[in-house]
Every structure is written in structure tokens, then in C-alpha cells.
VOGU-3710 file (C-alpha; in Angstrom, 3 decimals, decimal comma):
1> mptqierfsq> 34,393/-54,136/-16,553  36,937/-56,295/-14,653  37,067/-55,948/-10,891  40,228/-54,948/-9,013  40,790/-58,577/-8,081  40,400/-59,749/-11,676  42,772/-57,039/-12,911  45,336/-58,077/-10,298  45,299/-61,777/-11,201  45,375/-60,965/-14,919
11> alreragdfa> 48,413/-58,708/-14,420  50,230/-61,479/-12,557  49,707/-63,831/-15,478  50,613/-61,272/-18,130  53,816/-60,020/-16,468  55,090/-63,296/-14,994  57,319/-63,989/-17,984  59,155/-60,681/-17,540  60,242/-61,866/-14,085  60,890/-65,508/-15,114
21> vhfrdddier> 58,119/-66,673/-12,756  55,880/-69,661/-13,438  52,559/-69,644/-11,560  50,373/-72,625/-10,776  46,636/-71,960/-10,472  46,722/-72,318/-6,683  49,604/-69,803/-6,515  47,441/-67,226/-8,288  44,526/-67,999/-5,976  46,589/-67,609/-2,808
31> ltnyyelllk> 48,299/-64,438/-4,022  44,908/-62,992/-4,973  43,515/-63,818/-1,521  46,540/-62,096/0,015  45,985/-59,010/-2,152  42,303/-58,918/-1,245  43,143/-59,107/2,463  45,699/-56,339/2,124  43,144/-54,085/0,442  40,836/-54,513/3,442
41> wnarlhlvap> 43,546/-53,577/5,936  45,412/-50,914/3,976  43,119/-47,957/4,744  43,709/-48,446/8,471  47,369/-49,460/8,545  48,886/-47,800/5,439  50,718/-51,006/4,588  51,563/-49,849/1,071  51,037/-46,637/-0,865  47,798/-46,613/-2,893
51> cspeefatrh> 48,330/-48,115/-6,338  46,480/-49,835/-9,148  45,995/-53,631/-9,142  48,429/-53,852/-12,055  51,084/-51,891/-10,167  50,630/-53,986/-7,040  50,988/-57,184/-9,049  54,193/-55,950/-10,672  55,808/-53,558/-8,199  55,083/-55,594/-5,086
61> ileslvllph> 54,340/-59,250/-5,849  56,540/-59,969/-8,859  59,330/-57,761/-7,537  59,274/-59,765/-4,287  59,600/-62,991/-6,247  62,974/-62,003/-7,709  64,308/-63,463/-4,446  63,350/-67,022/-5,379  66,300/-67,944/-7,645  68,661/-66,937/-4,825
71> ltqgarvtdv> 67,020/-69,013/-2,078  68,401/-72,515/-1,776  66,188/-75,537/-1,129  64,979/-75,520/2,477  66,501/-72,089/3,115  65,959/-70,296/6,414  65,078/-66,661/5,733  64,726/-63,744/8,140  62,607/-60,882/6,799  63,284/-57,641/8,678
81> gsgaglpiip> 60,590/-54,964/8,760  57,983/-57,250/7,211  55,209/-54,615/7,208  52,805/-55,698/4,489  54,509/-59,095/4,209  56,696/-58,140/1,279  58,822/-59,794/0,033  58,503/-62,893/2,205  54,813/-63,865/2,025  54,721/-64,146/-1,794
91> climrddlra> 57,896/-66,245/-1,590  56,377/-68,553/1,043  53,262/-68,937/-1,089  55,376/-70,014/-4,049  57,866/-72,226/-2,160  56,665/-74,527/0,609  60,235/-75,671/1,343  61,235/-72,275/2,768  61,315/-71,472/6,480  60,985/-67,858/7,523
101> tliessqkka> 61,056/-65,563/10,530  59,157/-62,295/10,044  60,242/-59,397/12,248  57,851/-56,438/12,523  57,939/-53,774/15,238  54,359/-52,514/14,727  51,886/-54,521/16,787  49,028/-53,539/14,455  50,902/-54,688/11,369  51,787/-57,893/13,185
111> vflrqalrev> 48,063/-58,618/13,538  47,677/-58,229/9,772  50,679/-60,467/9,128  49,209/-63,258/11,233  46,111/-63,138/9,066  48,101/-62,977/5,837  50,244/-65,970/6,783  47,130/-68,127/6,587  47,580/-68,030/2,817  50,932/-69,812/3,135
121> pnssaarlla> 50,504/-73,489/2,140  52,755/-74,808/4,925  51,408/-73,433/8,202  54,607/-74,360/10,058  56,832/-72,529/7,565  56,846/-69,143/9,295  56,976/-67,522/12,689  56,349/-63,886/13,514  58,270/-61,796/16,038  56,595/-58,494/16,944
131> arfeeipapa> 59,732/-56,578/17,917  62,422/-54,253/16,642  65,187/-56,298/15,087  67,941/-54,501/16,994  66,320/-55,399/20,328  66,301/-59,190/19,804  68,956/-61,783/18,970  69,224/-62,545/15,283  67,520/-65,866/14,445  69,653/-68,512/12,794
141> adfvtcrald> 69,256/-67,915/9,069  70,849/-68,578/5,710  69,456/-65,347/4,258  68,355/-61,977/5,631  66,116/-59,842/3,461  64,693/-56,367/3,858  62,564/-54,329/1,510  60,886/-51,476/3,374  62,510/-50,933/6,767  61,869/-47,513/8,309
151> rfqqmlpqli> 64,967/-45,303/7,996  66,625/-48,050/5,969  69,821/-46,178/5,153  70,329/-45,042/8,748  69,633/-48,528/10,105  71,800/-50,330/7,554  74,999/-50,515/9,689  73,025/-52,004/12,579  71,324/-54,489/10,285  74,657/-55,668/8,863
161> dwaprttvll> 76,214/-56,032/12,317  73,081/-57,820/13,605  72,895/-60,415/10,825  74,445/-63,815/11,599  77,945/-64,332/10,236  78,163/-65,776/6,702  74,489/-64,899/6,132  73,639/-63,764/2,623  71,917/-60,371/2,609  69,239/-59,817/-0,052
171> lfggpslrek> 68,275/-56,150/0,083  66,023/-54,051/-2,134  66,987/-50,484/-2,903  68,220/-47,831/-5,279  71,657/-46,536/-6,271  72,299/-44,702/-2,993  71,669/-47,822/-0,901  73,811/-49,838/-3,294  76,660/-47,357/-2,837  76,319/-47,348/0,947
181> iggrlpsira> 76,386/-51,148/1,163  79,420/-51,208/-1,137  81,210/-48,917/1,296  80,722/-51,365/4,172  81,061/-54,822/2,638  83,852/-56,018/0,353  81,818/-57,757/-2,321  78,330/-56,958/-3,564  76,299/-57,768/-6,642  73,302/-55,744/-7,776
191> elipgseqrf> 70,653/-57,116/-10,119  68,394/-54,602/-11,829  64,749/-55,445/-11,194  62,849/-56,079/-14,447  61,081/-53,000/-15,754  63,035/-50,649/-13,495  65,968/-48,324/-14,082  66,664/-47,493/-10,429  65,542/-50,501/-8,333  67,975/-53,280/-7,518
201> liitrrtv> 68,171/-56,524/-5,617  71,479/-56,131/-3,819  73,220/-59,387/-2,925  76,072/-59,438/-0,442  77,423/-61,524/2,409  78,460/-60,724/5,929  81,784/-62,524/6,297  83,071/-61,345/9,711
//
């Protein structure tokens, strides 16, 4: 019977085509190491809800990688509420040209993130700030992403105002978040995540 780790790596390979992702062997190895590390920490920190290896591969890893076509070469990305490292760590594993700032308010989760970032091929590609985003200046960035911020809908106005001007926002959410963002920003685009009927990558830009 396959182990959890074997089921995870097999699911990545089998579902990659649905998300238009091409994995190299070392990508699979690094993503599997990241998954294995997360399993060890999850019981203590509740980084993600319990799920099967197949669901984690699809719902968390491959969903995170829908960002990649939107990130320009050498892009600077700020990931707000990094938590388990999603979506940014899978993206950094796949693209060594990216530069990222991870912002996480939980000191315990920040310890996990420091460990997880060891799987990133370029060790200078990321820095971690253990703080609440609204209490620090926004780092210079081309993109700001957020997938699992606590009280996301309530914090959305602050996040938009905090983001650097002209930054592209890449936000994960459902129809209600999509509607709320549309009420605050003049132009948004929402891409349905493969295999989902209610999950979107919402793309918009802060212009003023």
C-alpha cells in the first residue's frame, strides 16, 4: 500500500496537467519534503485542516501554483498571512527568479516557515517578517498575494490601502470576496480555479 508521501507525489504528477503545471523531478522532491515537514508540524500548529495527501496536493499545492502565469520574471511578491507557506513557498520552489517577503503574525508559525523555506532552491529569495501586516510598512513589491488571512473579509479594506500603489493584488477567495473587492476597486478579473465551482484567483490592481 502506498505511503502518504507516495500518494502525495503521485497526485501531483497525475493532476499537474489540469493546472497547466510542468514539474521537474527536483520540484517534486522539494514539494514532497515540504509536505512531509508540514505533516510533522500540523498537529501542533493547525497550519491546515486535516486532509488526504491527494487533497493537499490539489487543493493546496496545485492551487497555489495558479499564481505562476501571473508573476513576471524576477517579480517581487509580498505574501500576507503566510501561515503554512501557501501560496508562496510552492511558487518559490518552482521559480528561483522570484523574490518574496512572507508576513506572518504568529511567532510559532514563523518558526515553521523558517524551516520550510529551506526547501526553496535560492536561499536568498525570501525573507520572513513575523508581524501583523497593518503594523509594518508595506515592502516594495510588484505583487501582493493572500490566501488564508484571518478575518480576510474584514481586513480586506486595510490590505488594499496598505498595498503599495500600482501593485497587482492576487487574492484567493469565493464569490463573496470577489463581490467585496469589486465594490472597492474599479477593475477586477476572477479566474476559476481548476476543479472548483466556487474558488477563484481574483486579480486586481491598486491604482491610487
